[in-house]
C-alpha positions in Angstrom: 0.0 0.0 0.0 1.2 3.5 -0.9 0.7 6.4 1.4 -1.8 7.9 -1.0 -4.7 5.5 -1.4 -7.7 7.1 -3.2 -11.0 5.4 -3.6 -12.8 5.9 -6.9 -15.1 8.5 -5.4 -12.2 10.5 -3.9 -10.4 10.3 -7.2 -13.4 11.6 -9.1 -13.9 14.5 -6.7 -10.2 15.4 -7.0 -10.3 15.3 -10.8 -13.5 17.4 -10.9 -12.2 19.9 -8.3 -8.9 20.2 -10.3 -10.8 20.8 -13.6 -13.0 23.5 -11.9 -9.9 25.2 -10.5 -8.2 25.1 -13.9 -11.3 26.5 -15.6 -11.6 29.4 -13.1 -7.9 30.2 -13.4 -8.2 30.1 -17.2 -11.2 32.4 -17.2 -9.5 34.8 -14.8 -6.4 35.0 -17.0 -8.5 35.4 -20.2 -10.6 38.1 -18.6 -7.5 40.0 -17.4 -6.0 39.9 -20.9 -9.3 41.0 -22.4 -9.4 44.0 -20.0 -5.9 45.0 -20.9 -6.6 44.6 -24.6 -9.9 46.6 -24.3 -8.2 49.5 -22.5 -5.4 49.6 -25.1 -7.9 49.6 -27.9 -9.7 52.6 -26.3 -6.4 54.4 -26.2 -5.6 53.6 -29.8 -9.1 54.7 -30.9 -8.7 58.0 -29.0 -5.3 58.6 -30.6 -6.6 57.8 -34.1 -9.5 60.3 -33.6 -7.0 62.9 -32.4 -4.7 62.3 -35.4 -7.6 62.4 -37.8 -8.8 65.7 -36.3 -5.3 67.2 -36.6 -5.1 66.2 -40.3 -8.6 67.6 -41.0 -7.7 70.9 -39.2 -4.4 71.2 -41.2 -6.3 70.7 -44.5 -8.9 73.3 -43.5 -6.2 75.9 -42.6 -4.1 75.2 -45.7 -7.1 75.4 -48.2 
């Protein structure tokens, strides 16, 4: 006998528990990356609008 002796029920509970933990960690990491990406896209969108406005203003003044 080894020191770790799981019954079938204990093994099933351990596997399910491990899968749930892995899913939660995966979801948390994905959500974190989505938040970072979303914030960066907002910054890029804002900068694109500013750049477009600058180009439009230069064209108006030069015309």
